[in-house]
N, C-alpha and C positions, 0 to 999 in steps of 0.2 A: 504494500500500500504506500502511495506517495502523498506528500503534503503539497499544497499549493501555497507557495510563499513568494511574495513579490517585494521589490526593494522599497515600496512605499506602504506596504500593508500595515505596518505598526503605527505609522504617523497620520495616515489620511483622515481617519475618523476624528482624532484629536485636533488636527489642524482645521478641519472644516467646522468642528464645534466651536473652536476659538474665534472663528469668523462670523458666527451667527450673532444676531442682534443681542446685545447685552442690556439693552434698555428694558427688556421685558423679563419678568420672572420666568424661570424654566417652564413651569406648568402653563404659562400663557403664550408660549411661542407657538406659532402656527406653521405647519408644513403643508405644502400643496403639491399634489402629484397628478400629472397628466396621465391618466390611466385608461384612456379609451382609444380604441382603434379609430382610424380615419372613417371607416364605415359607420361606427356607432356615433361619432361626432356628427357625421353627415346627416343621420336621422334626426338628431337634436336640432341641427341648423335648419333642416327642411321644415321642421314643425313651426319655425318662426320665419319661414320664407327667406332664409339666408343661404346663399350659394356655398357649397362645400369646396372651397378653394383654400390654399395654404394661408393666404393673407387674412382670411376670415377666421382661421383657426388660431392665428398667432398674434393678432393685433386688435386693438379696440376700433370702434368706428372712426375715431380720430386719427388712426394710424399708429398709435402708441403700442409698442410691444407689451403683451400681457406680463412678461417677466418683469419689466420695469414697474408696472402697476403693482405687482405682488411685492417686489423688493421695497418699494416706497412705503408699503404698509406692513413692513417687517414680516412678510411671509417668505419662507424659504422654498423655492421651487425645486421640484424633482420630476423625473420622467420615467415612464415604463420603457425599457429598452429591448425586451424580448419581442420576437416576431410570431408569437403564438405556438401552439402545440401541433405535433404530427404524431401519427400512430407509430409506436415502437415495434419494429418487426420482431417476430418471435414471441409476442405476448398476446394475451386475450383482450385486445382493445386498450392497452395501456398506452400512455403518451410520454413523449419527451419534448422539451422546449427547444425551439430553433431561434437563430439570430446571432450566432457567433461570427458569421461572415461580416467583416468590417466593424465589429463591435468596438474595438479600440478607437478607430477613427470617429465613429459616431459619438462615443463618450467624450472625446476631445471637443467635438462640435457642440455637444450639449453643455459641457462645462463653459465653453466660451460664450454660449448663449445665456448663461446664468443659472443652469441647473446645478445643484449641489449634492443631490442624492439621486439614486436610480433604483428601480424595482425590476425584478426578474421573477417570473412565476413558474413554479414547477407543480404540475398536477399529478397527484397519485390516486390511482383507482383503488378503492377499498372494497374488498369482497372476500368470499371464503378462501380464495387462493391468491388474492392480491393485497398489497402490492408484491410483485415478484422480486426476487433478488436482482434480476437484470434491471428492472424499472428503478429500484432503490439506488443501485449503483450508478446508472446513467444520469438520473436526476440529481443525485448528490454531487457527482463530478461536474455536471453542468452548472449547478449553483456555485460550486467552488471556483470554476473557471470564470464565470460571470463576475463574482465578487473581486477576484484579483485583478481582472481587466479594469473594472470600475476604479479600484483603489489606485492602480497605476496611472489613471487619467484624472485623478483628483475628486472623483465622486464617491460618496459614502454609499455602499451597497445595502439595499434592503432585501433580505432573503425571505421569500414567501412561499414555502411549500403549501400547496392546497390539496384538497381531496374532493372526489366526487364518488357517489355510489352508483 
């Protein structure tokens, strides 16, 4: 068994916490995560007759980036970086999460855009014979890879294993 250790792993969380707004007590700090796919956001925008284009997803009607609005209000922005799940071959409908292609470059872009944490979801099927050892190993290794890539690019990783029956 190998461990995932990166050169920034020990410092990233502490460094980003030290940059968070100190004007608010810890329990009052607000974190905001863009956690919806383009399709889901599109449905929400359609319900208010707004076109689902990038500028409408990232800026106010005045053209101000949402990240700036959040930061001005002491809200720390984060972003979901995985690209959804796919079926894990050799299992009974279990899944693994995709999105490692260009993850490092995307994390760099998200950091430059103002994100300070990221989320990656791993879904585990729960049943009489699930999760399988293969599913546990694949998803655990994926979460570890995601976490170290985020840390190496300045983002605090939020690890979220989920389940469905």
